[in-house]
N, C-alpha and C positions, 0 to 999 in steps of 0.2 A: 770973385769968380776962381781967382787961382787957389784960393784956400779951400773952397768948395770941391774942386777938382782933387786936391790932394786929400781931402777928407773922405771922398769916395774911394780914392786909390787905395788910402789905409783900411777902409771897411771891407774892401774886396779882398785884401791880403789877409785880414783877420779872419773872414769867412772862409778863405782857401785853407787856413791853417787850422782852423776848428774842423772842416770836413776831413782834412787828412788825419786829424787825431781820431775822429770817429771811424774811419776806415782801418786804421791801425788796431783800435781796441777790438773792432769785430773779428779782424783777423786773428788776433791774439786768442779770442774766445773760441773760434772754430777749429784753431789748429790743435786744441787739446779738448775736443768736445767730450762732455762727460756722456756716460751711458744714458740713453733716452728713457728708459724705464728701470726700476727696480723689479726684481722677480718675485719677491716674497708675496705680494698681494696679487701680481700677475699670475703666479702660479695657482694660487687659490681660485682665482676667477676663471680659469680655463681647464682645471683638473678634471672636472666631470662633465665637461661640455663636448658635443660633438656637432659639426655642421655638415651641410651637403658640399658638394663640389663647386657650387656656384659662390663666387666670391662676393661679400657683401661690401659696401662703401667703406673705404678705409677710414680708420681713426687715427688722427694725429698723435704722436708720442709727445710725452710731457717731460720736463726735467725733473729729476729726483729731488725730493726735499725729506726731511725727517719726519714731517707730519703726516703727509699723504702720498699714496703712490697711484699711478695711472692704472685704469682698467682697459685692457687691449681688446681687439676683436676676438671672437673664439676661433679655435684652429679647426682645420678640416679634419674630417673623420681618418683615423689613423689607417694607412694601407696594411693589407696582409703581410706578414713576414715573407721574405723571399723563401722560394722553395729549395734553395741549395743552402740554406742555413739553418741551424737549430739554436734558437735563442734560449738562454738560461732565463729563469723567472724575473731576475732584476735587470735584463737588458731591455730599455725603453723600445716601443715600437717605431718604426720608421714612419716620419709624417707627425711625430708627436713632439711637442715642446717640453722640455724638462727644466726645472731649476734646482731641483734634489733627486737624488736616488732614493726610492722608498726602502728602507731598511731597518730591520730590529736591532742591527748591531750599531755601536759607536763608530761610524765609519764616515769620513770625509773625502772629497775629492778636490786636489789643487789644480787649478788650470791657469795657463798663462797665454796671453794674447800677443799678437802683433810680430812675430818671429818669422823666419829665423833672422837672427841678427848677432851683434857681437857680443851679447850676454848669453844667448843660447847655451853653449858650451858649460859656461860656468854653472847656470841653473842645473842642468843635467848632472853635471858633476856632484853638486850639493845634494840632489835627490838621490844618486846613486850611493852616495857616501853614507846616507842614512837609511839606505834600503827602502826608498819612498818612490812611488810611480806617480808621474803628473801627465796632465792632459795639455797638448800646445795646440793652439789655433793659429795657424799660419797663413800669411798673406802671399798670394802666389807670386806676385813681383819680387818678392824676396828670396824665393827659392831659384837661385841662378846657377850655381855651379855644382860641379860634381862632388866638391867639398860638402856642400849642403845636403846632397842625396847621400853620400856617405855617412854623415851625422845622422841623419833620419833613420837609415837602416840599422845604425847601431842603437839608437833610442827604441826603435820598435823591438828589436831583439832583447833589449833590457826590459821590457815590459811598459814602455810609455805608450801614450795614445796621441796621434796627430790628426787633427781635424782641419778644417779649412775656415777662412775669414775673409773670403771673397779674393779677387786678384788685386784688387787695388784700395782695399779699406772702403768699399763703396756703401753709402747709407741706402738701403733697400725700401724703406718705407715711402710709401706713395708711388711707387714705380708700378707698372702694369704687371700682371702675374707672368705673362710670357717674358718679360725682361727680367724679372727676378729669378725665374727657373734658368734663364740663360746665363745670368751672373753666378748663380751657385754652381750650375753645371760646368761652367768653364773652369772655376777654380778646382772643383772636385777632380774632374779628369786631369787638369794639368798637374796638380800636386800628387795625386795618385800615380801618375806615370813617373814623376821625378823620384817618388820615394819607394816605388815598386810594391806597393800594397794598396788595398782598398780603403776608402774613406767611409766613415760611418756617421761622423758628427760634422755638424756645420753651426757656426757661432756667427749671427749678424752683427756688424759693426755698430758701435754705439747703443746696441740693444734695440735699435730702432725696427720694429716689426708692426705689420699689419695683417689683415687676414689674408692677403695675397701671398705673404712670406710662409704662412702655415701651409697653404696649398702648394706653394713652389717646393717646400721641404719634402712634403709628401711625394710629389711628382718626380723629385731627383732622388728619391730613396735615402733621405738624410733624417737624422735626428737633430732636432734644432735645440742646442745646447745653450741653455740661459745660465743663470746663478741665482743663489739667495744669500750670498755674502759678496759684497762689494768691498775689497779691501781699500779701496780709493787711493791706490799707490800711484795712479795717473796723476792725482790731484795733490797729494802731501808728501812729494819727495823729500822735503825738508823737514817734515814733521813725523818721524817714524813712530813716536808713541800713538799718534793717531791712527796709524796704520793697524798697529798692533791691537789696539783698543776695538777698532771697528771689527776685526776678526774674532777677537774674543768675547765681544758682546752679541754678535750675530750668529756665530756658528751653533749648528745643531745636528743631530744626527742624520746623515744623507746629504749634507750641505754641499753644494759646489761652489768653491771659493774663487772668486774673480782676481787674478792679477795680471801684471804685464812684464814683458821682458825689458826691464829697466835696471840701471845700476844699483838704485837704492833698494829695489826688491831683491836683487842678489844679495846685498849686504844683510838684508833682513831675514832671508829665507831660513837660515839655521835656527833663528830665534822663534820664527812662526812654526817651524816643524816642532821644536820643543814645546811651545805653548800648547799645540794641539795634542802632543803626545802626554804632556803632564795633565791635560784635561781628561786623558782616557781615550782617546780617539785614534782609531787606525786610519791609515791614509791609503787609499787604494786607486787604481786607475779607473777610468770610466768603462764601465762594462761594454763589451762588444760581442756580437753574434759568434758562435763557434761553428766551424764546418760541420755540415750534417754527415752522420755516419753512414757509410755506404752499405747498402743491403746485402 
């Protein structure tokens, strides 16, 4: 009897340890969740589609792999441009999801997620040194101090673009449309007030989107910025050659390149800029509407 009791106790201990290990593993996975979708196939699937304002049933995102990319729900019909702005031909319409900028020139766009943080100034300094403009998708809760606001104003004055990435890096997929609208609007209004400038671009955390995300971006007057080149710097911080190869292999004219504000990204950025320039690419900021001329 005593032996049976001890055996059951040992089994319970081992089971508890096993469950603890599973919990730790799950937390590790979701603490560095990869983008839910890659935009190359995504852009192809939505580029010529339009839908009504009635949201369809959401489709779940899938984790990316090298062989097959997921096909998301179609976006809402783009909203008409605002009456107080005059868009140049290459400025995407609000409510439209983009993964590249149509261009006949060899131009690409560098974008950086999850700031502002300890590496923002370093990234901006490297871009300025090479006379290159970047797009930054900031998380609202990270914009805290007057120092953040001052840096943002300097960045905008130098031609960089600041967009939003929600207040708390929230995954939008599967949330009701009204909830997604509120999440986008809250971060857009907050960051716009902090930086003293309008916001034109929104990027969904993890790339997790559904039909409601497209409708929400339309109703909040935002361009939903995706990407078609994932550097995978979020995953391969200890493998810089893989990051460089990902960019070199996937980049095309008009590509939006996804990166993050990480230490190893700072270290690689001069090499990335050189790689792109050696391939003949110019590097431009994401296009934004120009103020309309007064009559």
